[in-house]
VOGU-3710 file (C-alpha; in Angstrom, 3 decimals, decimal comma):
1> mythskqiri> 4,141/-22,451/-2,417  4,674/-20,384/0,703  2,031/-18,654/2,773  2,739/-15,947/5,292  3,054/-16,359/9,032  1,650/-13,551/11,143  4,616/-11,282/11,693  3,776/-7,629/12,283  6,480/-5,221/13,432  5,300/-2,364/15,642
11> ggipaanaka> 6,975/1,044/15,788  6,402/4,755/15,880  4,762/5,974/19,065  2,575/3,769/21,285  -0,962/3,366/19,977  -2,434/4,815/23,170  -0,618/8,095/22,477  -0,924/8,120/18,671  -3,314/10,190/16,595  -3,276/7,744/13,680
21> alilihgrgg> -1,936/4,400/12,479  0,371/3,888/9,500  0,476/0,468/7,837  3,739/-0,009/5,942  4,001/-2,700/3,250  7,449/-3,574/1,924  8,434/-4,622/-1,579  9,922/-7,848/-2,931  13,236/-8,504/-1,208  12,509/-5,785/1,330
31> saedmmslaq> 11,559/-5,970/4,978  9,332/-4,467/7,611  12,430/-2,772/9,040  13,082/-1,088/5,678  9,620/0,449/5,792  10,034/1,536/9,403  13,140/3,424/8,306  11,274/4,922/5,344  8,549/6,197/7,661  11,099/8,413/9,393
41> nlnaqdmafy> 10,976/10,563/6,220  7,230/11,075/6,492  5,262/13,545/8,596  4,191/10,651/10,794  5,690/11,636/14,135  2,292/11,276/15,827  1,528/7,843/14,341  1,835/4,238/15,457  3,506/2,071/12,792  2,442/-1,425/11,793
51> apqatnyswy> 4,640/-3,240/9,273  3,722/-6,793/8,256  6,640/-8,984/7,175  6,372/-11,311/4,169  7,670/-14,829/4,655  10,828/-15,195/2,532  10,750/-11,407/1,891  8,316/-11,741/-1,029  4,552/-11,389/-0,946  3,886/-13,520/-4,045
61> pysfmapvkd> 6,211/-15,323/-6,460  5,502/-13,848/-9,884  4,707/-10,480/-11,435  1,626/-8,705/-10,122  0,320/-8,958/-13,701  0,642/-12,753/-13,852  -2,580/-14,774/-13,743  -3,863/-14,590/-10,159  -3,898/-18,385/-9,870  -0,134/-18,460/-10,488
71> nqpaldsain> 0,453/-16,280/-7,421  -1,754/-18,359/-5,136  -1,937/-19,182/-2,301  0,680/-16,550/-1,447  -1,395/-13,634/-2,752  -4,499/-14,454/-0,706  -2,283/-15,053/2,312  -0,646/-11,646/1,816  -3,994/-9,864/1,597  -5,161/-11,722/4,708
81> lidetvkqai> -2,049/-10,589/6,602  -2,729/-6,971/5,655  -6,300/-7,440/6,869  -4,955/-8,859/10,142  -2,719/-5,790/10,429  -5,693/-3,460/9,914  -7,680/-5,399/12,498  -4,819/-5,054/14,972  -4,802/-1,281/14,460  -8,576/-1,177/14,982
91> adgftaeqiy> -8,242/-3,306/18,127  -5,676/-0,767/19,343  -8,350/1,916/19,119  -7,982/3,437/15,636  -10,923/4,013/13,319  -10,634/3,406/9,567  -10,430/7,185/9,098  -7,300/7,182/11,283  -5,559/4,426/9,314  -3,008/5,310/6,625
101> fagfsqgacl> -1,151/3,027/4,206  2,196/3,272/2,436  3,714/0,607/0,209  6,502/0,269/-2,329  6,482/-1,858/-5,513  5,032/-5,254/-4,541  3,849/-3,555/-1,376  2,317/-0,707/-3,401  0,377/-3,237/-5,464  -0,875/-4,885/-2,275
111> tleyitrnak> -1,758/-1,513/-0,769  -3,945/-0,645/-3,758  -5,422/-4,146/-3,978  -6,330/-4,244/-0,298  -7,872/-0,796/-0,010  -9,823/-1,200/-3,268  -11,221/-4,547/-2,147  -12,168/-2,854/1,137  -13,015/0,664/0,007  -14,102/3,060/2,740
121> qyggavaftg> -12,888/6,343/4,150  -9,321/5,832/5,286  -6,870/8,483/6,431  -4,941/8,171/3,172  -2,705/5,889/1,139  0,542/6,116/-0,808  1,496/3,602/-3,499  5,098/4,133/-4,547  5,079/2,379/-7,967  2,187/-0,079/-8,089
131> gligeqinmn> -1,162/-1,010/-9,593  -4,101/-3,346/-9,070  -3,207/-7,030/-9,258  -3,967/-9,644/-11,921  -3,435/-10,512/-15,560  -6,713/-8,693/-16,080  -8,318/-6,460/-13,469  -11,234/-8,308/-11,872  -13,850/-5,674/-11,139  -15,852/-8,187/-9,094
141> nykgsfkntp> -13,246/-7,830/-6,335  -13,864/-4,122/-5,787  -16,769/-2,533/-3,977  -17,558/0,380/-1,723  -16,662/4,063/-1,739  -13,463/5,754/-0,627  -15,471/8,858/0,330  -12,676/11,145/-0,903  -9,824/9,303/0,807  -6,614/10,905/-0,527
151> vlittsdpdp> -4,488/8,424/-2,498  -1,091/9,239/-4,016  0,317/6,963/-6,724  3,813/7,594/-8,077  5,564/5,683/-10,839  8,037/6,008/-13,670  7,620/5,702/-17,425  8,872/3,235/-18,279  9,151/1,116/-15,136  10,667/-2,373/-15,450
161> hvpltrvdas> 7,976/-3,993/-13,296  4,855/-1,815/-13,431  3,454/-0,752/-16,832  1,997/2,733/-16,925  -1,103/1,340/-18,656  -1,912/-0,673/-15,514  -1,295/2,329/-13,273  -3,666/4,430/-15,390  -6,326/1,702/-15,334  -6,007/1,433/-11,550
171> vailkrmnad> -6,300/5,205/-11,126  -9,502/5,211/-13,184  -11,076/2,527/-10,976  -10,169/4,247/-7,727  -11,518/7,537/-9,057  -14,826/5,865/-9,912  -14,915/4,636/-6,317  -14,551/8,225/-5,081  -10,875/8,264/-4,125  -9,160/11,661/-4,251
181> inlkvyqgka> -6,290/10,580/-6,513  -3,010/12,282/-7,160  -0,884/10,542/-9,817  2,716/11,537/-10,512  4,626/9,940/-13,401  8,383/10,468/-13,679  10,239/9,893/-16,930  12,903/7,205/-16,580  13,049/7,229/-12,773  14,825/4,322/-11,075
191> hsisqvelal> 12,661/1,639/-9,423  13,068/3,164/-5,982  11,565/5,867/-3,753  13,033/9,329/-4,286  13,123/12,293/-1,924  10,767/14,072/-4,317  8,191/11,295/-3,912  8,509/11,416/-0,131  7,930/15,176/-0,262  4,800/14,592/-2,370
201> anqyifnk> 3,547/12,030/0,153  3,982/14,602/2,902  2,221/17,234/0,821  -0,805/15,179/-0,224  -1,228/12,507/2,437  0,640/13,350/5,642  -0,147/17,059/5,745  -2,299/16,886/8,855
//
């Protein structure tokens, strides 16, 4: 079972000149470069970009709703790499309130899992088609308060990889932890990121 080497692509504007940091988490089969390209569609012109790269282009081997043990040690390694990415942004001078997240599919699941395990006031987060990870949601993993951090979750009904029931359950947990949630469900949308979703992200999260 693979674990992830520390590969973090840097882009956007230099941290010393940036007003915020954007952590970009790619999906299964995707890449850090894909997410760097995606960020060009966001109102993030004043941000430094940090995009961790999964070894073998996949963060964990099975569905995000498989038993957690089946996705180990890759899953823990993935979460640790995201934590390393956050720490790098903090070392570059950003506060948690200046850190934003955006992830797609597997990366959206990791985005939600990471921020909910480490709830505090962030700049904002976008999960393009994702939910909290595990066969059952383990509430023992989640603590803290988002202090009204804006979080946008988009998905389709049905989606071939992410059941709407899990998205709804994840939304309920984040709301209880004081996240300012916007959920948008599209009927029969392809498993991809649409221009409409990018516009929503700019409206709700990157509207500084």
